C-alpha positions as CSV (number, residue, x, y, z in Angstrom):
1,M,-19.2,0.2,1.4
2,R,-21.7,-2.4,2.3
3,L,-21.5,-6.0,1.2
4,S,-24.6,-5.8,-1.0
5,S,-22.6,-3.6,-3.4
6,L,-19.9,-6.2,-3.8
7,F,-22.1,-9.2,-4.5
8,T,-21.3,-8.9,-8.2
9,S,-18.0,-9.2,-10.0
10,Q,-15.8,-6.2,-9.4
11,P,-15.0,-3.9,-12.3
12,A,-11.6,-4.1,-14.0
13,V,-9.0,-2.1,-12.2
14,S,-8.7,0.2,-15.2
15,S,-10.0,-0.4,-18.7
16,A,-7.8,2.4,-19.8
17,L,-4.7,0.6,-18.5
18,I,-5.6,-2.7,-20.1
19,A,-6.2,-1.0,-23.4
20,T,-2.8,0.7,-23.3
21,T,-0.1,-0.9,-25.4
22,L,2.7,-2.5,-23.4
23,F,6.2,-1.3,-24.0
24,T,8.3,-4.3,-25.0
25,S,11.3,-2.8,-26.5
26,S,14.6,-3.2,-24.6
27,V,15.8,0.0,-23.1
28,S,19.2,0.3,-21.6
29,A,19.8,2.4,-18.5
30,Q,23.1,3.8,-17.1
31,D,22.8,1.9,-13.8
32,R,20.3,-0.9,-13.1
33,T,22.3,-2.4,-10.2
34,T,21.9,0.0,-7.3
35,E,19.1,2.0,-5.7
36,Q,21.0,5.2,-6.2
37,G,21.5,4.6,-9.9
38,E,17.9,3.4,-10.5
39,A,16.6,6.5,-8.7
40,Q,18.2,8.7,-11.3
41,I,16.1,7.3,-14.2
42,T,13.1,9.5,-15.0
43,D,12.1,8.1,-18.4
44,P,9.3,5.6,-17.7
45,N,10.3,3.5,-20.7
46,Q,13.6,2.9,-19.0
47,E,12.2,2.7,-15.5
48,C,9.7,0.0,-16.5
49,T,12.0,-2.2,-18.5
50,A,12.6,-5.4,-16.5
51,Y,16.0,-6.0,-15.0
52,S,17.7,-8.8,-13.1
53,Y,18.5,-8.3,-9.4
54,A,20.8,-11.1,-8.2
55,P,19.3,-11.7,-4.7
56,V,15.8,-12.0,-6.1
57,S,16.8,-14.2,-9.0
58,A,18.7,-16.5,-6.7
59,A,15.8,-16.8,-4.2
60,L,13.3,-17.5,-6.9
61,A,15.6,-20.1,-8.5
62,A,16.0,-21.8,-5.2
63,N,12.2,-22.0,-4.8
64,E,12.3,-19.9,-1.6
65,F,9.3,-18.0,-2.9
66,P,6.3,-19.0,-5.1
67,A,5.8,-17.6,-8.6
68,I,4.9,-13.9,-8.3
69,W,1.3,-12.9,-8.6
70,T,0.0,-16.3,-7.6
71,V,-2.2,-17.5,-4.8
72,A,-0.4,-20.3,-3.1
73,D,-0.9,-22.5,-0.1
74,I,1.9,-23.7,2.3
75,L,4.1,-25.9,0.3
76,P,4.6,-29.5,1.6
77,N,8.3,-29.1,1.8
78,D,8.2,-25.7,3.3
79,T,9.1,-26.7,6.9
80,N,9.5,-23.1,8.1
81,A,6.0,-22.1,7.0
82,Q,4.6,-25.4,8.4
83,A,6.1,-24.7,11.8
84,K,5.0,-21.1,11.9
85,Y,1.4,-22.2,10.9
86,Q,1.4,-24.8,13.7
87,S,2.6,-22.3,16.2
88,I,-0.2,-19.8,15.6
89,Q,-3.0,-22.1,14.6
90,S,-4.5,-22.1,18.1
91,Q,-4.8,-18.3,17.9
92,I,-7.0,-18.3,14.8
93,P,-10.7,-18.4,15.5
94,N,-13.0,-20.9,13.8
95,I,-14.3,-18.5,11.2
96,Q,-14.9,-19.9,7.7
97,P,-13.5,-18.2,4.6
98,K,-16.0,-15.9,2.9
99,G,-17.5,-16.8,-0.4
100,T,-16.3,-19.4,-2.9
101,Q,-12.9,-19.4,-4.7
102,P,-12.0,-18.4,-7.3
103,A,-14.8,-15.8,-7.6
104,S,-14.4,-14.6,-4.0
105,L,-10.6,-13.9,-4.6
106,L,-11.8,-11.0,-6.8
107,G,-14.5,-9.8,-4.4
108,D,-17.5,-11.7,-5.9
109,F,-19.4,-13.0,-2.9
110,S,-22.5,-13.8,-4.9
111,G,-24.7,-16.3,-3.1
112,Y,-22.8,-16.1,0.2
113,S,-25.1,-15.8,3.2
114,Y,-23.8,-13.8,6.1
115,P,-25.6,-12.7,9.3
116,S,-26.7,-9.1,9.4
117,S,-25.3,-8.9,13.0
118,D,-21.8,-9.0,11.4
119,P,-20.4,-11.5,14.0
120,D,-16.9,-11.5,12.4
121,C,-16.4,-7.7,12.1
122,W,-16.1,-8.0,8.4
123,W,-15.1,-4.7,7.0
124,T,-16.3,-5.4,3.5
125,Y,-19.8,-6.0,4.9
126,D,-20.2,-3.0,7.2
127,Q,-16.8,-1.2,7.5
128,C,-16.4,-2.7,10.9
129,T,-13.0,-1.7,12.5
130,T,-13.5,-2.7,16.1
131,P,-12.9,-6.5,16.4
132,K,-15.5,-8.5,18.2
133,L,-13.0,-11.2,19.1
134,A,-11.2,-10.5,22.4
135,G,-7.5,-9.7,22.3
136,L,-7.5,-7.9,18.9
137,S,-6.7,-4.2,18.7
138,P,-9.0,-2.0,16.6
139,D,-8.0,-1.3,13.0
140,L,-6.3,2.1,12.5
141,A,-8.9,3.9,10.4
142,A,-8.1,7.4,11.6
143,V,-5.1,8.9,13.3
144,P,-5.4,10.4,16.8
145,E,-3.6,13.7,16.4
146,P,-5.8,16.7,15.5
147,D,-5.6,18.3,12.1
148,T,-3.4,15.5,10.9
149,L,-3.6,13.4,7.7
150,G,-2.0,9.9,7.9
151,Y,-0.3,10.1,4.5
152,G,0.3,7.0,2.5
153,F,0.1,5.1,-0.8
154,D,-1.0,1.6,-1.8
155,D,0.1,-0.8,-4.5
156,G,3.8,0.1,-4.8
157,P,6.5,0.0,-5.7
158,N,5.4,1.4,-9.1
159,C,8.3,1.0,-11.6
160,S,7.7,4.6,-12.8
161,H,7.6,6.3,-9.5
162,N,10.9,8.2,-9.5
163,V,9.4,11.6,-10.4
164,F,6.7,11.2,-7.8
165,Y,9.3,10.2,-5.1
166,D,11.5,13.0,-6.3
167,Y,8.6,15.4,-5.7
168,L,8.0,14.0,-2.2
169,S,11.7,14.4,-1.4
170,Q,11.8,17.9,-2.7
171,N,9.0,18.8,-0.3
172,N,10.6,16.9,2.6
173,Q,7.5,14.7,2.8
174,K,7.5,11.3,4.2
175,A,4.7,8.8,3.7
176,T,3.7,5.2,4.5
177,M,4.1,3.0,1.4
178,F,2.0,-0.2,1.4
179,Y,4.0,-2.6,-0.9
180,I,2.7,-5.6,-2.7
181,G,5.2,-8.5,-2.4
182,S,5.1,-9.4,-6.1
183,N,5.9,-5.8,-7.0
184,V,8.8,-5.8,-4.6
185,M,10.2,-8.9,-6.4
186,D,9.6,-7.3,-9.8
187,W,11.0,-3.9,-8.9
188,P,13.4,-4.4,-6.0
189,L,15.5,-1.3,-6.6
190,E,12.4,0.8,-6.6
191,A,11.4,-0.8,-3.4
192,Q,14.7,0.1,-1.8
193,R,14.2,3.7,-2.6
194,A,11.3,4.0,-0.1
195,L,13.6,3.2,2.8
196,A,16.4,5.3,1.4
197,D,14.0,8.3,1.2
198,G,12.8,7.8,4.8
199,H,9.4,6.5,4.0
200,E,7.6,3.9,6.2
201,I,7.0,0.5,4.6
202,C,4.0,-1.6,5.3
203,V,2.7,-4.8,3.7
204,H,-0.1,-5.0,1.2
205,T,-0.1,-8.8,0.6
206,W,1.6,-10.9,-2.0
207,S,-0.8,-10.6,-5.0
208,H,-3.6,-8.3,-3.9
209,K,-6.6,-10.6,-3.5
210,Y,-9.5,-10.4,-1.1
211,M,-8.1,-11.7,2.2
212,T,-11.3,-13.1,3.8
213,S,-11.7,-15.5,0.9
214,L,-8.5,-17.3,1.7
215,T,-8.0,-20.4,3.9
216,N,-6.0,-20.0,7.0
217,S,-2.8,-21.4,5.5
218,Q,-3.3,-19.3,2.3
219,A,-3.8,-16.2,4.5
220,L,-0.7,-16.9,6.5
221,R,1.4,-17.4,3.5
222,R,0.0,-14.5,1.5
223,V,-0.2,-12.0,4.3
224,L,3.5,-12.2,5.0
225,L,5.4,-15.2,6.4
226,L,7.7,-16.3,3.6
227,Y,6.1,-14.2,0.9
228,V,5.8,-10.5,1.6
229,M,7.6,-10.2,4.9
230,Q,10.6,-12.2,3.7
231,A,10.5,-10.5,0.3
232,I,10.7,-7.1,1.9
233,K,13.4,-8.4,4.2
234,L,15.4,-9.9,1.3
235,V,15.1,-6.8,-0.9
236,I,15.0,-3.9,1.5
237,G,16.5,-5.3,4.7
238,V,13.6,-4.6,7.1
239,T,10.6,-6.6,8.4
240,P,7.5,-4.5,8.6
241,T,5.0,-4.5,11.5
242,C,2.0,-3.0,9.7
243,W,-0.2,-4.1,6.9
244,R,-3.3,-3.0,4.9
245,P,-5.7,-5.6,3.5
246,P,-6.4,-5.1,-0.2
247,F,-9.9,-3.4,-0.7
248,G,-10.0,-3.2,3.1
249,D,-11.2,-6.9,3.1
250,V,-10.5,-8.1,6.6
251,D,-12.4,-9.9,9.4
252,D,-11.5,-11.2,12.8
253,R,-10.0,-14.4,11.4
254,V,-7.6,-12.6,9.1
255,R,-6.9,-10.0,11.9
256,S,-5.9,-12.9,14.1
257,V,-3.4,-14.2,11.5
258,A,-2.0,-10.8,11.1
259,H,-1.8,-10.2,14.8
260,A,0.0,-13.5,15.4
261,L,2.6,-12.4,12.9
262,G,3.1,-9.1,14.7
263,L,1.2,-6.9,12.2
264,R,-1.0,-3.8,13.0
265,T,-4.0,-3.5,10.6
266,I,-4.4,-0.1,8.9
267,I,-7.6,0.8,7.0
268,W,-8.9,4.3,6.1
269,Q,-11.8,6.7,6.6
270,Y,-12.1,8.2,3.2
271,D,-11.4,6.7,-0.3
272,S,-10.1,8.9,-3.0
273,N,-11.3,6.3,-5.5
274,D,-8.2,7.2,-7.6
275,W,-7.7,3.4,-8.3
276,R,-11.1,3.2,-9.9
277,E,-10.6,6.1,-12.3
278,G,-11.7,5.0,-15.8
279,T,-13.7,2.1,-14.5
280,G,-17.5,2.0,-14.3
281,S,-18.8,5.5,-13.8
282,I,-15.7,6.8,-11.9
283,T,-14.1,9.8,-13.7
284,A,-11.1,11.9,-13.0
285,A,-13.5,14.7,-12.0
286,D,-14.9,12.3,-9.3
287,V,-11.5,11.7,-7.9
288,D,-10.8,15.4,-7.9
289,Q,-14.0,15.9,-6.0
290,N,-13.1,13.3,-3.4
291,Y,-9.8,15.1,-2.7
292,E,-11.6,18.5,-2.6
293,N,-14.2,17.1,-0.2
294,L,-11.5,16.0,2.2
295,I,-9.8,19.4,2.0
296,S,-13.1,21.1,2.7
297,R,-13.6,18.9,5.8
298,A,-10.2,19.8,7.0
299,Q,-10.8,23.5,6.5
300,N,-14.2,23.5,8.3
301,G,-12.8,21.9,11.4
302,T,-13.9,18.3,11.0
303,F,-10.6,17.0,12.2
304,A,-10.0,19.5,15.0
305,T,-10.1,16.8,17.7
306,G,-8.6,13.9,15.7
307,G,-7.0,13.3,12.3
308,T,-7.9,11.0,9.5
309,I,-6.7,8.7,6.7
310,M,-7.6,8.7,3.0
311,L,-6.9,5.9,0.7
312,T,-4.6,6.8,-2.2
313,H,-2.3,4.9,-4.5
314,E,0.9,4.9,-6.5
315,L,-0.8,2.4,-8.8
316,N,-0.3,4.4,-12.0
317,N,0.6,7.8,-13.4
318,F,-2.9,9.2,-12.8
319,T,-3.0,8.3,-9.1
320,M,0.5,9.7,-8.5
321,A,-0.3,12.8,-10.5
322,E,-3.4,13.4,-8.4
323,A,-1.3,13.2,-5.3
324,V,1.0,15.8,-6.7
325,K,-1.9,18.0,-7.9
326,F,-3.5,18.2,-4.5
327,Y,-0.4,18.1,-2.3
328,T,-0.1,21.8,-1.6
329,Q,-3.8,22.1,-0.9
330,L,-3.6,19.2,1.6
331,K,-0.6,20.8,3.3
332,S,-2.5,24.0,3.6
333,A,-5.7,22.4,4.9
334,F,-4.1,20.0,7.4
335,K,-1.6,21.1,10.0
336,Y,0.4,17.9,9.6
337,L,0.9,15.3,6.8
338,V,2.8,12.4,8.3
339,P,3.3,8.6,7.9
340,M,0.9,6.4,9.9
341,G,3.7,5.3,12.2
342,V,4.5,8.9,13.1
343,A,0.9,9.8,13.6
344,T,0.6,6.9,16.1
345,N,4.0,7.2,17.7
346,Q,5.2,3.9,16.4
347,T,8.9,4.9,16.6
348,Q,10.0,1.3,16.0
349,P,8.4,0.5,12.7
350,Y,10.3,-2.7,11.9
351,V,11.4,-5.9,13.7
352,E,15.0,-4.7,13.2
353,T,16.2,-2.2,15.7
354,N,18.6,-0.2,13.4
355,Y,15.9,2.0,12.1
356,S,13.4,4.3,13.9
357,L,10.7,6.8,13.1
358,P,10.4,10.1,14.9
359,S,7.6,10.6,17.4
360,F,4.7,12.9,16.4
361,D,6.0,15.6,18.7
362,Q,9.4,15.5,17.0
363,C,7.6,16.0,13.7
364,A,5.5,18.8,15.1
365,T,8.5,20.7,16.4
366,N,10.8,19.8,13.5
367,T,13.4,18.1,15.8
368,I,13.7,15.0,13.7
369,I,16.3,12.4,12.8
370,W,15.0,9.8,10.5
371,S,17.2,7.0,11.8
372,G,18.4,4.5,9.1
373,S,17.4,6.8,6.3
374,S,19.8,8.0,3.7
375,S,18.0,11.2,3.2
376,G,19.0,12.8,6.4
377,S,17.0,15.1,8.7
378,S,13.8,16.7,7.4
379,S,10.4,17.6,8.8
380,G,8.2,15.3,6.7
381,A,5.3,17.0,8.5
382,S,4.5,20.7,8.2
383,G,5.5,23.7,6.2
384,K,4.6,25.3,2.9
385,T,5.9,25.0,-0.6
386,N,6.0,27.6,-3.3
387,S,4.7,25.5,-6.2
388,T,1.1,25.3,-7.2
389,G,-0.8,22.0,-7.7
390,A,-1.7,22.8,-11.3
391,A,2.0,23.5,-12.2
392,D,3.1,20.4,-10.4
393,R,0.5,18.3,-12.2
394,A,1.6,19.7,-15.5
395,S,5.2,18.9,-14.8
396,F,4.4,15.4,-13.7
397,D,2.2,14.7,-16.7
398,G,5.0,15.8,-18.9
399,L,6.6,12.4,-18.5
400,G,3.8,11.0,-20.5
401,M,0.5,9.6,-19.1
402,L,0.5,6.8,-21.6
403,A,4.0,5.6,-20.9
404,A,3.7,5.5,-17.2
405,G,0.3,4.0,-17.3
406,A,1.4,1.3,-19.6
407,A,3.9,0.0,-17.1
408,F,1.1,-1.1,-14.9
409,V,-1.0,-3.0,-17.5
410,G,0.7,-6.1,-16.2
411,F,-0.3,-5.3,-12.7
412,A,-3.9,-4.5,-13.6
413,V,-4.2,-7.8,-15.5
414,K,-2.6,-9.8,-12.8
415,L,-4.8,-8.1,-10.2
416,L,-7.9,-9.4,-12.1
417,A,-6.5,-12.9,-12.7
């Protein structure tokens, strides 16, 4: 997507979501204190009823984190963040933030003049993924292994994702989950399930704004330091080493901040546009076609010498249902569906050393131990299932499109704030 298409205000994430009525009634659940208990709940009314998780409540009360869904700078009394910023400041190039806040936070770069030579490797301008600044690695936009799909989902944890995660588990399928820090704090037990199920966890910022619009200190705080990285560490117990910029909005300045924090930047080659369904002119049929186009490319040998990545989400019931609907077709078209870390042989996905991912060869030969995972040994890569996409979609939709979608009205509104 070229910058010219983004020089106007972005459409709402989903007008259908915003129009949906919020569920405000109090619904009790059998166990809202452990990941295992929370994972048993499949009624979206119950799943998406707020609950209190002591470590998160205590950390927020102690002002260890900012208010969720906010854009915040380094706080004057935040000595740890100040020290970290000072330690990496020399590594950050003198590239000015793009656009003017607050409009630029939502992708409105109207009136911003930028050289056509793309000196900053600004993905939003020209989908540049090879940094022009020395010392930075290229973004991961495609995976190196032939006939392989780097499989992952943005914008989690979704409070109503249990049926979707159950489906992935039933198919021994692992994925990369790009988690928003504010969602992790809102739904900590849901976040814990990703690690328990053996998925890879990466960062998707604190509140899902356009990263190149931020100042250096805002980028440092919002990318990870005491927001997302520490939120994931607090709730899940691991510190990720990978991240994906919302909307793909990254340049060499933001890459430098992420690199200084030990983060690999992951983008994509193809966009399912599932997140845009119901906005502007994007329909469910359009999203279906995007999936079908990717499947056709896989079938005609497009990825015979190197794999790919498609952008998909666990944002709402529709996006998760689409993933279920096309899962068996993707499995048939691609030889392997694996997390990004597996596809790139990142066997040590976290700072902590008590968890490891299998290598790609281990996945390919089914000789896998998902270290640190409570779900045991499973392929997470190849193999067939007996279910059909249509049947799976019908089963998933049986939970109620309206109920699951309503849970993310708050997210959609906050995303636009």
